[in-house]
N, C-alpha and C positions, 0 to 999 in steps of 0.2 A: 490641843492644838500646839504644843510647842515642839515636836517630834519633827523637825524640818531638816532638811536634806544637810548633812556638814558639806562645808565650801571644800571644793574639790581640791583646795592649797592644799587642805588635811592629808590629802591621798586615802586611799581605801587601807582599813584595818582589819586583818583576819582575826579569826576567833583566838581570843585569849590576849591578843597584842595590847599595849597601853594607849592610850589619846596622843600622847607627845613620844617621839623617839628620844630616849633619854642619853643615846651613845653621843658620847661628847657633850655631855650637858651633865654635869656631876650634880650631886644633892648637896653639895659643900663648895660653896664660892666666896669669894674675898670681895665684897661690893661696898664701895665709897658716895660720893658725891654724884658721878656719872651714871648712877643706877645698873641695874642688872636685872638678869634671871635665875632663879634656882628652881629645879627639877626635880621630883622625886626618884629613887631609884627605879622604880615599876614604872616609872612614864606616866602615871595617872594623873599626878597632877602638876601645875605650875605656876608660880606664883612674880610678878614681875613686879621690883621697886622700879618707880620711875626716877629720872634726875631730880637731886636735890631735894628727894625724899630723908636720905641720912648726911648727918653733918660729917661724916668722916668714914674712914673704912672700918668694913664689921665683916666678919665671918658669920654668912649666914646659911644654915644648913636645913632642910627637910626632909624627914628621915619617918618612915613607919613605925607606926606605934600598935599594932593592933586594932582589935576590936574592942567596942564598948557595948552594954547592952543596952544602947539607945542607939549606935551608930547604925547605918546602913553598909556594910563593909567595913574597911581599916579606916583608922583614923590618923592624922600625923602632925608631925611635932614641928613647930617652925621656930626656929630661933637664930639668936637671943629672946628667948621669951620676952615680952613686955616691953620690947623697944619700940617706942613710940617714932613715929614717918609721920614727917611735914607734909608731906604728901601720899594721900590713900595708894597703899599696894593693891595690883590686880591679883585676884587668882583664878584659875580655868582650873575643872576638875573632870575627869570622866563624868558624865552623867550615868544615874543607875534607878532602875525601876524601886519606886517604894513600894511594899509589900500590901498590896490591898487596895492602894490608892490608884488612880486611876493616870496621875500626875509624876513625876518623876522626884524621885529624894530631894530634899533641902540641903543646901548649900549652909554651912552652919561654921560659926568659932567657937571655942572650947572656953568655958570660965576655968578659974585657976581650980575651982571644984571639979572639973571635968565633966560637967555638964552642958548639955547644947544651948548657947546663946544666936540669935538672929542676927545674920550676917547683913552690912550694909549694901544694897543695890542688889542681892541675891537674884538671879532667875536663872534661864536654863533654855539653851536653844540647840537642837538638833541632839549631839551627844556628846555636848558640854554643858557644864553648868560655870555660870562666873559669879563673882561676888569681889566684892574691896573690901581691903582691913586698913586702922589707923594707926595699927600697932599690929608689930611680929605676935601672932599668936597662933596655937594649937588649932588644927580644923577637922573636919569631917562631913559626912552626910547622914542627914538624920530624915527620921518618918517627917513628912511636914503635916501639920491641921487639919482637921477638918470641920467644915462648917455645916454641910449640908449633904443630903445623901449622893448626889451627884458628882459629889469628889472621889466616893471610893467605887471600887470594882464590885463586880456583882458578886454575891456571897459576903460582904463586908457591908459593915453600917456604920455610921459618924455615931461616938459614942463618947462622950467627955471630952471632945475635941480630937478625937482618932479614929480612924477605918481598923475597925474589929471584927474578927469572924462572925458570923451570923449564928444563932442556937440553929441545931440541925432542924427543926419545927418552924424556923420562920424563914419567910423569902425574903431577901434585901436586894432588888432587880430594883435600880434607879430609873427615872422615865428619861428615858434615852433622848427626847424631845427637848427637854429642857437645858435651856444656853448654861453650858460648862467649859469644862478642859476640852472636850472632844468637840465642840461644835462653833466656837467662838474663835477671835484674834486668827492669825495666821496659819493658814492651814498645811498639813503636811505636806511635804515636797517642795514646798516655795525654796529657794536661794534669794537672799535677800545682800544688798550691796551697802556698805556702812559708810555713813554720813556723819562728818563728825560738825556737832554746832548748830545753831537756830538753822531751821531750813524754812524761807518765805517763799508762799506761792501768789504770786499779785497778777496772774497771766489768766483772764479769762476763759473757761475750756479748758484749763490743764488736767492730765494726764500722771498722777505719781503713784509709783506701783513699784513694791518688791522693794522695799528701803529699810535697814535699819539706822534709825538717824537717832543718834545721842546727843539731844537738845529739844531743843521746842519745835513743834510745828505752828506756823502762822498761816492763815489761809484768808487774803484781802481781795482776791476774786470772785464773781462768780461763777458759778456753772464749773467748779473745780471738781475732780473725780480724786478719792485714797482709796489704794485696795490694797492688801497684804503688805502693812507696813507696821514695825515696830516702832514706838515712839518712847523715849525716856530721858530722862533729864535732869541735870543738878538741880540744886534750891536756887530759885530766885531770890530776887534782892527784896520783892512784894508778892503779895498773893497774886496767883497767875496761874492759867491752865497751860498744862503738857501741852496741848492744843488749843489753839484761840480761835473761833470763827467768830468774824466782828463785820456787822454791815454789810454783808453779803447775802446771795441768795441761792439756791438750784444745787448746793454743794452735796455729793456724797461720799461718804465712808464707810467701807466696807472690811470686813476681817482685821482691824485693826487692833493691837494691843498697847496700851498704854499704861506706863506704871510709874514710879517714882525712883531713882537712884537712890536717895536717902530719905530719912524718916525727917519731915518739916512738916508744920502746919501750914506754910507759906505753899506746898502743893498740892493744886486741884488737878483733877484729870483733863476733861473737855471742859472749855467755856464758852457760850454762843450761841447762837440760834441759825436760821436758813439753813438749815442743812438736815438730812437724813441719816442715821448713824445707825447701820446694819451688823452683828454677830461681831461684836466689839468685846473686848476683855479688857475690862479695867480695873486695878488692883493698887493697892500700897500707897494713896491720895487719901487726905482727910474728907473732900468732896469729889467721888466720883465723876459728878457730872451737874453743871450748873447752868440751866437753861434757859434761852430767852426767846423772842418772839421768832415761828416758825421751825421749831426744833420737832423732829420727830425720832423717836428713837424704837427700833424693833429687833427683838430677838437677841438682846445683849445682855454680858454679864458683869455682875459689877460686886466685889467682893472682897475681902480681907483688906479691908480699911486700915491705914495706916493709926494703929490704937494712941498715938500720941497725938490728942488733940481731935482726931475724927469726929467727922459731924453728920453728913446724910449722903446714902446713897446716891440719888439726884436731887437736886436742889433748884426751886424757883421763885425769885426776888422779884422778877417784873417780866410782863411780857402776854402775849396771847398766839392762839393756835399752837398748843404746845401738845403733844399726843406720844404715851410711853405705851408700848403695846410687847405681847410676848416673850416679855424679858424676865431675868431673874436679877432681884435686886437686893443686898443686903445694906442695913444699916449700921452704925458701928458695934452695936452691943446692946444688950439686953435693957440695961437702964438709962442709957444717952440717947440722943439723936433720933434719927427716922431712917427709913429705907427712901420716902420720899416725904421732901417739905415743900411747901408752899406758904408764901405772905406776899408784901407787897413792899418790902424793904427800900425796893429802890426804884419800883412806880407802877402802876395799874396792871394787875393781873386777873387776866380772864381766861374764858377758854381752854382750859385745862384738861387731858382727858389720860385716864390710869388702865387699861382694860388687857384682860387676858395674861396678870403677870403673876409669878411665885415671888412676894416679897417676905421679908423676913428681917427681924432684927431691929430695936429700938425701943424710949419708952414707950411712944405708939410709933407704930410701923409707918402709916400714914398718918401724918400731920397738916392739917390745911387751916390757915388764919386769915383773916382779914387786916391783921395789922399792917399799919400804912395805908389804909385805905378807909373807906365808910362801910363798904360791904366786899365782897369775894365772889364775882358771879361765873357759873357756868363751870363747877367743879361736876366732873364725872368720875365715879369710881365702881368701874364693873366688872364683876365675873373674873378677879382674882382670887389667887388659894394664896394663905396667910400662914408663915410658922409659928412656932411659939415662942420663940424667944424675945421676951417681950415683959419684962418685968410685973409691969400692972395689967396683965392680959389686955393689953388695949391695941387692937388692930388699926382702926381709924378714930381719929380726933379730928371735929371740926367746930369753930368758933359759932360763937352766937349768928353773927352775921355773914356765913359763907350758905352758898346756894349752892345745892351738892345733889346729882342724881347717883344714887347707891342701888347697886341689884346685884346678887349672884358670887356674892362675896363672901368664901367660908375656910374657916380654920382646915388647913392639909391633914390634921390628926384624924379628924371626926368629918367633916364633909359638912359640921353645923356652920349657919350662915352665923357671920361674927356681928359683932353688936358696932352701931355708930354711935360714938361718945360725943356729947354737943355741949361744951361750955369754954369759957375764954380763961 
């Protein structure tokens, strides 16, 4: 759902035109401490080097260098290659659709071996893809990885981490109602107003809409409504949520995308309670959501967690009256963490309901433990579908002192009821 309207200031593009007007903006420029911009000759890529990034003058060039077997369209050489920047450069590139994938191609940097590597802070909005470079490196677009069927277009399936064409005798049509790229996050057609820095909402009943927030969103008032926003933040000084909702009630968040601009074990997605979250798209963090009392999650997509230190799709370390419904939640991987993890590390936990979700990835996909207290009461896991990405074939693990109501939970591939494992 990132195919939003391009801000009017960029103007309308005729068929075949580049994203940027390359006239008067050469692909070779002398840039010094004051910073500057270099644009590819075809106008499809722009790199902005901020003031203070270079210690002295450099001749910086950005030139097309053809396609690679992994690239979507042309790649570009950014020279002098390997020059370290004191402050990251901002990259903007004309977005392209990825063959077989429901979303856009990924903006990547190139290694010295000519292979694609993740670019920090990479994301797409409308007809642009964005990223950051801490050194001058070649760049391009590549096919994004996939982790589940909903990410692939009809006629393709997710196989070995990529969308590949289905065999002629196999139907590959993902469930269109499953939370994913088309029905979570900011809807197509929204035009967002940029906000720099943290945004604190402390007025009861406030409504915040259509914002691109380059910082944290901190909600400190009751009955706040947040709609159609993107929230992405740099690395904090300590573990913190990109959205933090603390000590309030009646908060509603709808059609919001949350992600980390840089890889860090300190980056958590949404932290707090007293809110209802609907149709959120959360990715690139080590914990998607950490829920406290009164949190309700509906029709939300948590996926592509930061592989550096990723832990849980959703965690609960204390609180009551918490619900997770009709969502698509991933853990970090097949052999670590969980899609949903509950214990009592921060205080008593009770009455947590997990119903009608698609859940996947983790050493055990759902892990419920009474650690931190004598027992864990009021757990309900009902009518969920479980993917197969668990190294121990472990869908649900509960501790010996956990009170669990479970029914209707099945493996996605077979429809067979999943086992409930019980041990400490």
